[in-house]
N, C-alpha and C positions, 0 to 999 in steps of 0.2 A: 504494499500499500504507500501510494507515494507520500509525500509532507502535506500535502494540500487536503487530501482526503484524510490523514490522520488528525488534521486539524480540525476539519469539517466532524467527524466523527466524534472528537473529544469536545466541540461546542455544543454539538447536540446530546450527548449525556448531560451536562452542566443543564441543557434547557430541561429534557427529562427530568433532571432530580427536581427543579423549579417546579415542572407539573405534577410532580407525584408529592410533593411537600404541600401542594394545593388540594391534593385528591380527596374525596368524601371517605366516606369510614368503611369502605369494602377491603376488609385489612384481613389479612392472613394470620396466624399464631404469633401471640407476642406483637399485635400494632405493623406487624411486618408488612408493606408494600408488596400485593401481588403484581407480579411484572410479566406479561409474556412476552415471547418473542418468536414470530412467525415466520420462518424462512421458506423461501422458493425450493433450494435446490442447493448441495454443496458443491460450492465451486470457491477457487481460493480464492476471488476478492470478496464474495459473499461471507464468508468465513471469516476473512480479515477484520470485514464491517461490526460483523457481532463479536469478535474478540475486542475490536475497538470500543463498542457499547459496554460492553462486560469490564472493561478495563477502565474506562472510563469513569462509570459509576464507581468502582472499587477505589477510583484517586481521591473521590469525592467521598469515600468513609461509607459508601453502599455496599454491604456484603451480602451474597446471596446465604442465605440460612440465617444470617444475624439480625437486620433490619429490613432485609427485601427477601420476597422469596422470587426466584426467577424461574419462569416454565419456558425451555428452550424447546420450539417445536422446528423439524422440517420436513418441508412436505414433498420432498424428492420428485419435485416435479410434476404432481399429481395433481391436477385440480380439485378431485374429490377428497384429497387429504386436505387442500387448502381449507374448503368451506369444512368440514369438520374440526380442524384446529379454530377458525374462527369461529363456528358456532359455541365448542368448548369454552374458548377465552368469555365468550358472552355469557354463559352459564356460569362461569365460577368465576363472574363481575372482575375481573382482573383491572387492575387501577390505571394500569396504561399498558399501551402496545408497542413493542418495536416490530414494525412491517418491513423486512429487509427482500426488495426488487418489488416492479410495479405487482406483479400479480398477486402479490401477498397484501400489498397496501390496498388492492383494488376489495379484493375479497373481503379484507376486514372491515374496510371501509364500509361495504354494501349489507355486512353483519352488525356494525354497529353504529348510532348516530351520539352513541352517550360518552362512550371509554376514549379517553385521549389515545389517540394513534400519531403514534413518529414514524416517517418514513425515512428510509436510506436506500443509496443504488437505485435511485429514481431519476429519470431525466427529467422530464417536465410534468410535474404534477398537473395543471390546467389539461393539457392534453390527455392525460392520464384520468380525465374528468374526476380527480382528488381535493380539490379547490377550486373556490370560485376566480381567484390570480394568487399568481406567488408571490406577490408584496403583501398581500392582505388575503390569508386563507380561509379565514370563516370557517364555522362546521368546528370538526372535532379534529380535523386532520392536519401535519404540518411535520418539517424536516427538511433533511437536505438534499440537493441536487447532485447530481455525478454530472451534468453537463460541462462540456470543456468549453473554452472560452475560443470557441471557432474563429473568429474576427484574427485573435491572434496566431494563431495557427497558421491559418492561411498569409498571414503577414511574414511569418517564418519560413516558412515554405517556400514564396516569393523571393525573399530576401538572398 
């Protein structure tokens, strides 16, 4: 994972913790916040996003089994698995969900309009019909984009 993505993941984790701190009373044992992670498929970049999220939480003092309860699920590129995971997260009343990759975020967003959903490994939230605008998402979905600076890349290629 390059340094820009690492920073984006770390900033997402910080934003997520701010959201978790403000969540309602859907808590696990000992007042642990329940956080679900729904990942489309095993892939080095998606796995790195997941690890960056967990590491970012830990760097801010949030550790699985202590003050949060992480439920990490991988759909193995199967849409029916995504649907099942999303429905379980809704039934379990997760306090927050990290959706890794566009299909995961779309499935989770269709399953819940109440649970805060943070996304990563998503290029354009508007095109994916996850938010009203990238600048002002509205609703319960937000996150980081993996959109590259296309104009700068073209300038570099031409130079």
